[in-house]
ROTORKE-147273 format. One record per residue (C-alpha): residue in three letters; residue number from 1; x, y, z. Coordinates in steps of 0.001 Angstrom, whole numbers, always signed. Example, Ala and Ser with C-alpha at 12.3 -4.5 7.8 and 13.67 -1.06 7.14 Angstrom:
<rs>
R, aa, i, x, y, z
R, ALA, 1, +12300, -4500, +7800
R, SER, 2, +13670, -1060, +7140
</rs>
This chain:
<rs>
R, aa, i, x, y, z
R, UNK, 1, -44865, +70153, +54488
R, UNK, 2, -40919, +71041, +55348
R, UNK, 3, -39533, +67977, +53272
R, UNK, 4, -41566, +69430, +50094
R, UNK, 5, -40239, +73161, +50833
R, UNK, 6, -36471, +72228, +51127
R, UNK, 7, -36923, +70145, +47753
R, UNK, 8, -38778, +73004, +45720
R, UNK, 9, -35949, +75468, +47144
R, UNK, 10, -33410, +72955, +46533
R, UNK, 11, -34647, +72874, +42977
R, UNK, 12, -34859, +76751, +42482
R, UNK, 13, -31327, +77018, +43253
R, UNK, 14, -29777, +74095, +41497
R, UNK, 15, -32107, +75892, +38282
R, UNK, 16, -29864, +79325, +39458
R, UNK, 17, -26750, +77764, +39124
R, UNK, 18, -27067, +76551, +35798
R, UNK, 19, -28560, +79534, +34170
R, UNK, 20, -25835, +81272, +35700
R, UNK, 21, -22838, +78518, +34542
R, UNK, 22, -24665, +78539, +30816
R, UNK, 23, -24151, +82616, +31042
R, UNK, 24, -20575, +81863, +32029
R, UNK, 25, -20022, +78746, +29171
R, UNK, 26, -21197, +81233, +26572
R, UNK, 27, -18850, +84211, +26803
R, UNK, 28, -16042, +81731, +27433
R, UNK, 29, -17462, +79960, +23973
R, UNK, 30, -17509, +83366, +22361
R, UNK, 31, -13792, +83475, +23339
R, UNK, 32, -13238, +80553, +21754
R, UNK, 33, -14578, +80921, +18978
R, UNK, 34, -13126, +84385, +18251
R, UNK, 35, -9859, +83149, +18973
R, UNK, 36, -10274, +80963, +15971
R, UNK, 37, -12117, +83657, +13688
R, UNK, 38, -9287, +86540, +14513
R, UNK, 39, -6300, +83594, +13390
R, UNK, 40, -7934, +82479, +10219
R, UNK, 41, -8546, +86142, +9741
R, UNK, 42, -4608, +86986, +9802
R, UNK, 43, -3728, +83814, +7888
R, UNK, 44, -5753, +85311, +4871
R, UNK, 45, -3743, +88514, +5199
R, UNK, 46, -6685, +90444, +6644
R, UNK, 47, -6457, +93699, +8082
R, UNK, 48, -7837, +94888, +11581
R, UNK, 49, -11183, +95556, +10347
R, UNK, 50, -11805, +91431, +9050
R, UNK, 51, -9991, +90476, +11575
R, UNK, 52, -13045, +91792, +13977
R, UNK, 53, -15641, +90807, +11686
R, UNK, 54, -14696, +87464, +11117
R, UNK, 55, -13885, +86894, +15003
R, UNK, 56, -17574, +88307, +15734
R, UNK, 57, -19221, +86243, +12981
R, UNK, 58, -17553, +82975, +14368
R, UNK, 59, -18081, +83878, +18032
R, UNK, 60, -22064, +84942, +17474
R, UNK, 61, -23430, +83228, +13747
R, UNK, 62, -24525, +79859, +15044
R, UNK, 63, -26067, +81446, +17815
R, UNK, 64, -27991, +84029, +14892
R, UNK, 65, -28948, +81345, +13208
R, UNK, 66, -29998, +78805, +16001
R, UNK, 67, -32625, +82527, +16439
R, UNK, 68, -33793, +82656, +13309
R, UNK, 69, -34871, +79067, +13171
R, UNK, 70, -36368, +79121, +16666
R, UNK, 71, -38523, +82694, +15379
R, UNK, 72, -36702, +83939, +18672
R, UNK, 73, -35181, +87271, +18810
R, UNK, 74, -31362, +87836, +17851
R, UNK, 75, -29662, +87485, +21415
R, UNK, 76, -26972, +89639, +20901
R, UNK, 77, -29334, +92860, +19594
R, UNK, 78, -30812, +92455, +23138
R, UNK, 79, -27375, +91426, +24995
R, UNK, 80, -24259, +93441, +22624
R, UNK, 81, -22073, +92479, +25773
R, UNK, 82, -21540, +89407, +23593
R, UNK, 83, -20456, +91104, +20735
R, UNK, 84, -18207, +93370, +22128
R, UNK, 85, -16697, +90208, +23686
R, UNK, 86, -15685, +88986, +20360
R, UNK, 87, -14271, +91964, +19330
R, UNK, 88, -12223, +92597, +22455
R, UNK, 89, -10381, +89552, +21604
R, UNK, 90, -10116, +89973, +17944
R, UNK, 91, -7891, +93149, +19162
R, UNK, 92, -6333, +91007, +22008
R, UNK, 93, -5368, +88158, +19297
R, UNK, 94, -3785, +91164, +16075
R, UNK, 95, -675, +92289, +17930
R, UNK, 96, +715, +88506, +17718
R, UNK, 97, -229, +88396, +14523
R, UNK, 98, +1584, +91531, +13450
R, UNK, 99, +4815, +89907, +15286
R, UNK, 100, +4357, +86892, +13428
R, UNK, 101, +3743, +84931, +16671
R, UNK, 102, +936, +82885, +15453
R, UNK, 103, +3154, +79708, +15183
R, UNK, 104, +2490, +78960, +18553
R, UNK, 105, -789, +79124, +17672
R, UNK, 106, -397, +76308, +15535
R, UNK, 107, +2356, +74349, +17652
R, UNK, 108, -120, +74028, +21101
R, UNK, 109, -3275, +73367, +18662
R, UNK, 110, -4838, +76349, +21332
R, UNK, 111, -7318, +77074, +17905
R, UNK, 112, -8283, +73652, +17334
R, UNK, 113, -9057, +73222, +21097
R, UNK, 114, -10330, +76360, +21293
R, UNK, 115, -12454, +76032, +19102
R, UNK, 116, -13725, +72431, +20126
R, UNK, 117, -14663, +74385, +23500
R, UNK, 118, -16303, +76238, +21923
R, UNK, 119, -18030, +73828, +19381
R, UNK, 120, -19381, +72023, +22435
R, UNK, 121, -20936, +74893, +24678
R, UNK, 122, -22964, +76084, +21373
R, UNK, 123, -24018, +73063, +20980
R, UNK, 124, -25485, +72014, +24616
R, UNK, 125, -26720, +75777, +25026
R, UNK, 126, -28404, +75477, +21831
R, UNK, 127, -30206, +72060, +22056
R, UNK, 128, -31309, +73262, +25884
R, UNK, 129, -32891, +76015, +24384
R, UNK, 130, -34552, +74817, +20995
R, UNK, 131, -36083, +72049, +23775
R, UNK, 132, -37104, +74677, +26419
R, UNK, 133, -39397, +76745, +23789
R, UNK, 134, -40891, +73236, +22799
R, UNK, 135, -38919, +72010, +19484
R, UNK, 136, -39128, +68335, +18527
R, UNK, 137, -36502, +66689, +19005
R, UNK, 138, -35124, +66318, +15451
R, UNK, 139, -35549, +70362, +14945
R, UNK, 140, -34134, +70457, +18828
R, UNK, 141, -30833, +68452, +17337
R, UNK, 142, -30820, +70007, +14218
R, UNK, 143, -30678, +73754, +15669
R, UNK, 144, -28247, +72416, +18679
R, UNK, 145, -26066, +71973, +15521
R, UNK, 146, -26364, +74264, +13865
R, UNK, 147, -25501, +76442, +16974
R, UNK, 148, -22245, +75245, +16960
R, UNK, 149, -21306, +75213, +13806
R, UNK, 150, -22733, +77711, +12500
R, UNK, 151, -20266, +80082, +13347
R, UNK, 152, -17059, +77902, +11872
R, UNK, 153, -19262, +77661, +8422
R, UNK, 154, -19505, +82013, +8111
R, UNK, 155, -15875, +82420, +9153
R, UNK, 156, -14486, +79611, +6488
R, UNK, 157, -17061, +81167, +3663
R, UNK, 158, -16151, +84840, +4241
R, UNK, 159, -12155, +83449, +5107
R, UNK, 160, -12849, +82669, +750
R, UNK, 161, -12766, +78520, +1648
R, UNK, 162, -15155, +75665, +1397
R, UNK, 163, -15849, +74928, +4948
R, UNK, 164, -13956, +72687, +7049
R, UNK, 165, -17145, +70800, +8084
R, UNK, 166, -17799, +69542, +4787
R, UNK, 167, -14927, +68207, +3541
R, UNK, 168, -12024, +67687, +5908
R, UNK, 169, -13099, +64155, +6978
R, UNK, 170, -12781, +64956, +10982
R, UNK, 171, -15794, +64168, +13438
R, UNK, 172, -16962, +68067, +13841
R, UNK, 173, -20500, +68015, +12676
R, UNK, 174, -20706, +64539, +13995
R, UNK, 175, -19250, +65057, +17254
R, UNK, 176, -21921, +67893, +18210
R, UNK, 177, -24807, +65543, +16489
R, UNK, 178, -23498, +63468, +18932
R, UNK, 179, -23716, +65596, +22200
R, UNK, 180, -26965, +66957, +20642
R, UNK, 181, -28310, +63055, +20514
R, UNK, 182, -27278, +62943, +24453
R, UNK, 183, -28499, +65963, +25354
R, UNK, 184, -31894, +65237, +23785
R, UNK, 185, -31492, +61508, +25536
R, UNK, 186, -30900, +62001, +28845
R, UNK, 187, -33054, +64998, +28638
R, UNK, 188, -36407, +63072, +27487
R, UNK, 189, -35359, +60297, +29863
R, UNK, 190, -35962, +62539, +33002
R, UNK, 191, -32427, +63003, +34242
R, UNK, 192, -31208, +65799, +36288
R, UNK, 193, -30575, +68926, +34558
R, UNK, 194, -26718, +69183, +35171
R, UNK, 195, -26143, +65836, +34061
R, UNK, 196, -28122, +66644, +31049
R, UNK, 197, -25905, +69819, +30771
R, UNK, 198, -22408, +68291, +31637
R, UNK, 199, -22530, +64662, +29900
R, UNK, 200, -23285, +66001, +26575
R, UNK, 201, -20575, +68714, +26231
R, UNK, 202, -18138, +66258, +27262
R, UNK, 203, -19354, +64015, +24659
R, UNK, 204, -18548, +66545, +22398
R, UNK, 205, -15284, +67139, +23412
R, UNK, 206, -14027, +63796, +23805
R, UNK, 207, -15056, +63285, +20717
R, UNK, 208, -13594, +65899, +18828
R, UNK, 209, -10118, +65618, +20927
R, UNK, 210, -10016, +61943, +19952
R, UNK, 211, -10531, +63352, +16352
R, UNK, 212, -7488, +65803, +16528
R, UNK, 213, -5315, +63231, +18497
R, UNK, 214, -6315, +60276, +17174
R, UNK, 215, -7065, +60671, +13893
R, UNK, 216, -11027, +59627, +14405
R, UNK, 217, -12869, +60894, +11106
R, UNK, 218, -15488, +59879, +8909
R, UNK, 219, -15182, +58656, +4656
R, UNK, 220, -13927, +61317, +2784
R, UNK, 221, -15668, +61275, -894
R, UNK, 222, -12380, +62033, -2910
R, UNK, 223, -9152, +61680, -1285
R, UNK, 224, -7288, +64089, -4635
R, UNK, 225, -10180, +66521, -3671
R, UNK, 226, -9499, +66632, -179
R, UNK, 227, -5495, +67437, -729
R, UNK, 228, -6834, +69726, -2978
R, UNK, 229, -8717, +71897, -565
R, UNK, 230, -6497, +71715, +2662
R, UNK, 231, -3495, +72928, +680
R, UNK, 232, -5583, +75974, -760
R, UNK, 233, -6857, +76195, +2948
R, UNK, 234, -3626, +76961, +4003
R, UNK, 235, -2612, +79564, +899
</rs>
């Protein structure tokens, strides 16, 4: 009996710890995506209001898609703190943009790596939430991918360019799908919650990192169009 009580208490502690971890990573992912939105606004020469709006769209857009697909209350309406974090991040990035210091972000690939972190975090969180509310495996993976890439799609649309996820040939949506698939497989196999959470997150980070550093990607349909889009996106 004592062993049973101890096991139950341990499971509750782990569940609470994982819940806390999810909240912390959700805030970190919000900051990461907001950075990419604010930098994209600067590249498009938007004003401060545009930077704030774009950063907020990237930060909460994927989660909004997730909740709408699952017919759940939209999370930022009940927890506006995440929107405030996105706004604060955009305001913090603004001075760098005014001084034209964004070259440092490009040299050290800060935007790409922060975006990869946000992608991994939100794919894992979205897939987990979908499975928790009873979504089918396929639906859960779709929701997880939408949670991860939705903000970036909105960012590019509002920045007047074709969403990068559809044309740059890098492992982005593919990395997200790989992580979502890994999450479901481990969840279905009854793996420990921490393993189910961390391994898919690392899968996404590794795939995205290899794409950024080694050029791994998927075949492009038309090379000429791809170069034209790249030129346009940096205009």
